[in-house]
Every structure is written in C-alpha cells, then in structure tokens.
C-alpha positions as CSV (number, residue, x, y, z in Angstrom):
1,X,272.4,-25.6,38.8
2,X,272.9,-25.6,35.0
3,X,269.6,-26.1,33.2
4,X,267.4,-25.4,36.2
5,X,264.9,-22.6,36.1
6,X,262.7,-21.2,38.7
7,X,260.6,-18.1,39.4
8,X,257.9,-16.4,41.4
9,X,255.1,-14.3,39.9
10,X,253.6,-11.1,41.2
11,X,250.3,-9.5,40.7
12,X,251.8,-7.0,38.3
13,X,250.9,-7.7,34.7
14,X,253.6,-7.4,32.0
15,X,250.8,-6.3,29.7
16,X,250.4,-2.6,29.0
17,X,246.9,-2.5,30.5
18,X,248.4,-2.8,34.0
19,X,245.8,-5.3,35.2
20,X,246.3,-8.0,37.8
21,X,248.4,-10.9,36.6
22,X,246.2,-13.7,38.1
23,X,247.3,-17.2,37.6
24,X,244.5,-19.0,39.4
25,X,241.1,-20.1,38.4
26,X,239.5,-18.2,41.3
27,X,235.8,-17.3,41.6
28,X,234.9,-14.8,38.9
29,X,238.2,-15.2,37.0
30,X,238.1,-15.2,33.2
31,X,239.4,-18.7,32.3
32,X,240.8,-17.6,28.9
33,X,242.7,-14.7,30.6
34,X,244.2,-17.0,33.2
35,X,245.3,-19.4,30.5
36,X,247.0,-16.6,28.6
37,X,248.7,-15.4,31.9
38,X,249.9,-18.9,32.6
39,X,251.4,-19.2,29.1
40,X,253.1,-15.8,29.6
41,X,254.5,-17.0,33.0
42,X,255.8,-20.3,31.5
43,X,257.6,-18.4,28.8
44,X,259.0,-15.9,31.2
45,X,260.4,-18.5,33.6
46,X,261.7,-20.9,31.0
47,X,262.8,-18.5,28.3
48,X,260.7,-20.4,25.8
49,X,257.6,-22.4,26.2
50,X,258.8,-24.9,23.6
51,X,259.4,-28.3,25.1
52,X,257.9,-27.4,28.4
53,X,254.6,-28.2,30.2
54,X,253.3,-26.3,33.2
55,X,252.3,-28.8,36.0
56,X,250.2,-27.4,38.8
57,X,248.3,-29.3,41.6
58,X,244.8,-29.4,43.1
59,X,246.0,-28.0,46.4
60,X,244.2,-29.3,49.6
61,X,246.4,-28.0,52.5
62,X,247.9,-31.4,53.2
63,X,251.2,-33.3,53.4
64,X,250.7,-35.2,50.2
65,X,253.6,-35.1,47.7
66,X,253.1,-36.2,44.1
67,X,255.9,-37.7,42.0
68,X,256.0,-36.6,38.4
69,X,257.7,-38.7,35.7
70,X,256.7,-40.5,32.6
71,X,258.4,-43.7,33.9
72,X,256.2,-43.7,37.0
73,X,252.5,-44.6,36.6
74,X,251.5,-42.6,39.7
75,X,253.2,-39.6,38.3
76,X,251.4,-39.5,34.9
77,X,248.5,-37.1,34.7
78,X,245.9,-38.1,32.1
79,X,244.4,-34.6,31.7
80,X,244.3,-31.1,33.2
81,X,240.8,-31.7,34.4
82,X,242.0,-34.5,36.7
83,X,244.9,-32.8,38.5
84,X,246.1,-34.8,41.5
85,X,245.4,-33.6,44.9
86,X,248.2,-32.7,47.2
87,X,250.6,-29.9,48.2
88,X,253.9,-31.0,46.9
89,X,255.4,-31.9,43.5
90,X,258.8,-33.5,42.9
91,X,260.4,-34.7,39.6
92,X,263.7,-35.6,38.0
93,X,262.1,-35.4,34.5
94,X,263.1,-32.5,32.3
95,X,260.7,-30.2,30.5
96,X,258.2,-30.0,33.4
97,X,257.7,-26.8,35.3
98,X,256.3,-27.7,38.7
99,X,254.0,-25.0,39.9
100,X,252.1,-24.3,43.1
101,X,249.7,-21.4,43.7
102,X,249.8,-19.0,46.6
103,X,248.2,-15.8,48.0
104,X,249.6,-15.9,51.5
105,X,250.7,-19.5,52.0
106,X,254.4,-20.3,51.9
107,X,255.9,-21.5,48.6
108,X,259.0,-23.7,49.0
109,X,261.2,-24.6,46.1
110,X,263.9,-27.3,46.3
111,X,266.7,-28.4,44.0
112,X,269.4,-31.1,44.2
113,X,272.0,-30.3,41.5
114,X,273.9,-33.5,42.2
115,X,271.0,-35.8,41.5
116,X,269.1,-33.5,39.1
117,X,265.9,-33.3,41.0
118,X,263.5,-30.5,42.0
119,X,260.5,-30.0,44.1
120,X,257.8,-27.4,44.8
121,X,255.6,-27.2,47.9
122,X,252.7,-25.3,49.2
123,X,252.6,-24.7,53.0
124,X,249.7,-23.0,54.6
125,X,249.3,-23.5,58.4
126,X,247.7,-26.9,57.9
127,X,250.5,-28.1,55.5
128,X,253.1,-26.6,57.8
129,X,251.6,-28.4,60.8
130,X,251.6,-31.6,58.7
131,X,255.3,-31.0,57.9
132,X,254.8,-30.9,54.1
133,X,258.2,-29.3,53.5
134,X,260.1,-31.7,55.7
135,X,258.3,-34.7,54.2
136,X,259.1,-33.2,50.7
137,X,262.8,-33.5,51.4
138,X,262.2,-37.1,52.5
139,X,260.3,-37.9,49.4
140,X,263.1,-36.6,47.2
141,X,265.5,-38.7,49.2
142,X,263.3,-41.8,48.8
143,X,262.4,-41.4,45.2
144,X,265.6,-40.0,43.7
145,X,268.3,-40.8,46.2
146,X,268.8,-37.1,47.1
147,X,271.0,-36.3,50.1
148,X,269.6,-33.4,52.1
149,X,273.1,-31.9,52.4
150,X,273.0,-31.4,48.6
151,X,269.6,-29.8,48.5
152,X,269.2,-26.0,48.2
153,X,265.9,-24.2,49.0
154,X,264.2,-20.9,48.6
155,X,261.2,-19.7,50.5
156,X,259.2,-17.2,48.4
157,X,256.9,-14.3,49.2
158,X,254.2,-15.2,51.7
159,X,252.4,-13.7,54.7
160,X,255.0,-13.0,57.5
161,X,254.6,-12.9,61.2
162,X,254.0,-9.2,61.2
163,X,250.5,-9.8,59.6
164,X,249.6,-13.3,60.5
165,X,247.4,-13.1,63.6
166,X,246.1,-16.5,64.6
167,X,243.9,-18.0,67.3
168,X,245.4,-19.2,70.6
169,X,244.2,-22.7,69.7
170,X,246.7,-22.8,66.8
171,X,249.6,-22.1,69.2
172,X,248.5,-25.1,71.2
173,X,248.5,-27.3,68.0
174,X,252.0,-26.2,67.0
175,X,253.4,-26.6,70.5
176,X,252.1,-30.1,70.7
177,X,253.8,-31.1,67.4
178,X,257.1,-29.2,67.5
179,X,259.6,-29.0,70.4
180,X,260.4,-25.4,69.2
181,X,256.7,-24.6,68.7
182,X,256.6,-21.7,71.2
183,X,259.5,-20.0,69.3
184,X,257.3,-19.8,66.2
185,X,254.9,-17.3,67.9
186,X,255.3,-13.7,68.9
187,X,252.9,-11.5,70.9
188,X,251.7,-8.4,69.0
189,X,250.0,-5.7,71.1
190,X,247.0,-4.2,69.4
191,X,247.2,-0.6,68.5
192,X,244.2,1.3,70.0
193,X,244.1,5.0,69.3
194,X,241.4,5.6,72.0
195,X,243.5,3.8,74.6
196,X,246.6,5.8,73.6
197,X,244.8,9.1,73.6
198,X,242.7,8.5,76.8
199,X,244.8,6.1,79.0
200,X,242.9,7.1,82.2
201,X,239.7,5.4,80.8
202,X,241.5,2.1,81.1
203,X,242.8,2.4,84.6
204,X,242.2,-0.5,87.0
205,X,243.2,-1.6,90.4
206,X,246.0,-3.8,89.2
207,X,249.5,-2.6,89.8
208,X,251.0,-0.5,88.4
209,X,247.5,0.8,87.8
210,X,246.8,-0.1,84.2
211,X,245.5,-3.2,82.5
212,X,247.6,-4.8,79.9
213,X,246.7,-3.8,76.4
214,X,245.2,-6.6,74.3
215,X,247.6,-8.8,72.4
216,X,247.3,-11.6,69.9
217,X,249.6,-14.4,68.9
218,X,251.2,-14.1,65.5
219,X,252.6,-17.2,63.8
220,X,255.8,-17.2,61.8
221,X,255.2,-19.6,59.0
222,X,258.5,-18.7,57.3
223,X,260.5,-19.7,60.4
224,X,258.4,-22.8,60.8
225,X,259.2,-24.0,57.3
226,X,262.9,-23.0,57.6
227,X,263.1,-25.1,60.8
228,X,261.6,-28.1,59.0
229,X,264.1,-27.9,56.2
230,X,266.9,-27.8,58.7
231,X,265.4,-30.7,60.6
232,X,265.3,-32.6,57.3
233,X,269.0,-32.1,56.9
234,X,269.5,-29.0,54.8
235,X,272.4,-26.8,55.8
236,X,271.2,-23.5,57.1
237,X,273.3,-21.6,54.6
238,X,271.5,-23.5,51.8
239,X,268.1,-21.9,52.6
240,X,267.3,-18.5,51.1
241,X,264.3,-16.5,52.3
242,X,262.6,-13.8,50.4
243,X,261.5,-11.1,52.8
244,X,258.4,-9.8,51.0
245,X,255.2,-10.1,53.0
246,X,252.1,-10.6,50.9
247,X,249.8,-8.8,53.3
248,X,252.1,-5.8,53.6
249,X,252.7,-5.5,49.8
250,X,249.3,-5.9,48.2
251,X,250.6,-3.3,45.7
252,X,252.7,-6.0,44.0
253,X,251.4,-9.3,45.6
254,X,248.1,-11.1,46.1
255,X,247.0,-11.6,49.8
256,X,244.0,-13.7,50.6
257,X,243.9,-12.3,54.2
258,X,244.5,-8.6,53.5
259,X,242.0,-8.6,50.6
260,X,239.3,-10.5,52.5
261,X,239.4,-13.5,50.2
262,X,238.7,-11.6,47.0
263,X,242.0,-11.8,45.2
264,X,244.0,-13.7,42.6
265,X,246.8,-16.3,42.8
266,X,250.5,-16.1,42.2
267,X,252.7,-19.0,41.2
268,X,256.0,-20.4,42.4
269,X,257.6,-22.7,39.9
270,X,260.8,-24.7,39.3
271,X,261.9,-27.1,36.6
272,X,264.8,-28.8,34.7
273,X,265.4,-27.6,31.1
274,X,264.7,-30.2,28.4
C-alpha cells in the first residue's frame, strides 16, 4: 500500500557499541536509553520522525482493541503516562505509528489498502485464547468499514511451537474454545541423555518392554492466530508469516522464556504516512 510503513525491531542495536536495542521500559532499563532507542526505531521505520508520533499500549494480555483518531474521543490519549490498556490498536489516521511490544508473544499487523486503515495486535496465549486478532479484524470492519477480503496481514517473530511447552490444562482451554484446538498442539518427546545411553534402566513390564519417554504438549501460537485471521475472513494467501522463533534466536531477538524473564522488548509497528 502506498504511504503505509511497517517494521519489526530486533535486539541488535544500530549503534556502534553493539548493545541490546531494548524498546521497553522493563525492570532495570535506563529510561533515557529506551527513549533514544524508540526515537531511532521511529525514524528507521518511517524514514523520518517528522510528522509522526509513536503510539504504544499498556498491554494486559486481553482482547481489548483501542481506536486511535483525533476525531474519536475514545481514541485520543491525553498523555504518555496514561496509555490505554489493551492489546490491539487500529487507526485510519495518518502520522501515527501503532506499536506493540513483544519478547515471545505474537505480533500481528494488519492493513486494508482500500479503506486506508491499519492495526497492530499483541497475542500471547491469553490474548490468543480471547481471539484478539480475530476481534481486531472485526473492529476494523466495524469502525472503518473494512472488508476482511481486502485486509493483508503479517505475523512477526515470536516463540514457535518448537520451543513453546505448555501445561496440559492449557490444551483443555484451547480445545474448549476452538473446534480445531487439538490441531494447535504437538507432542514433543523430551530428550534424556541418560535414557538414551542406558535404555535398560527404563525397562518395564509393558509391551514391548519399554515405558514411553516423557512428552509435553507444545502450543503453536502462530497457527492459532493464522486460523483466527482466516476465520475472520482474510484470504489464506493474504497472511504472511515470519519464521523466526524468538526462543531459538536469542542472538538477534529477545525471548522472555529463553532468558528466564530477564530480557528487553522488541516492537512491531505499522502506520500511514502523513
């Protein structure tokens, strides 16, 4: 779409010092440094920060979608210190770069070139279970008259099923909410060097003589959000998926899980040029 910009940050700093490019006000983060990083990101995505404002959210792992626009009272934010709570942003106003923060959760960006509208959504397992991406498409249709068939989507870097082990209870939650819930999970057998080296230690009386190695359910959040977008009416060919797993690639991406909660935040952003 002409005049539309979007981008995903990584942890790699463009500065010569090679430090982490953290865009979140996480515990222990230097606020001034984060502000500088955000300004750098804004300029990199838009080509020039002039005429633009970066619009993030106070993310709460929900299905709440905020409408941004000067002509809408509920979309006007009085100050940075009072950011609205939610996990989705949509706008048809130019000069606003919608931004959500991630460090494993799924970033979903949407654009309707025909209507001139964009959206950014943050989908962790709670937001995915609450259908935030699916409801985001509905919000764009309700607010701006978007037709799902005209909407294009990109799912950015996030934790993939290869690394996203979850509790069995979560499988039950998804299967109770989605007809295709079981298809979102895969069984991953745990690698046990001791078992592999000394298999006789694990012999039992069950045929064929060995107990099954332990396995854990892994949730595919990428597929879950893709299916929601299709359910909402997007053509399958209109959904692009980036295959980078945050937990696999901590050399270039932040991962809350892989780094035990001690990590920075990336941003996924989209906007319409002023």
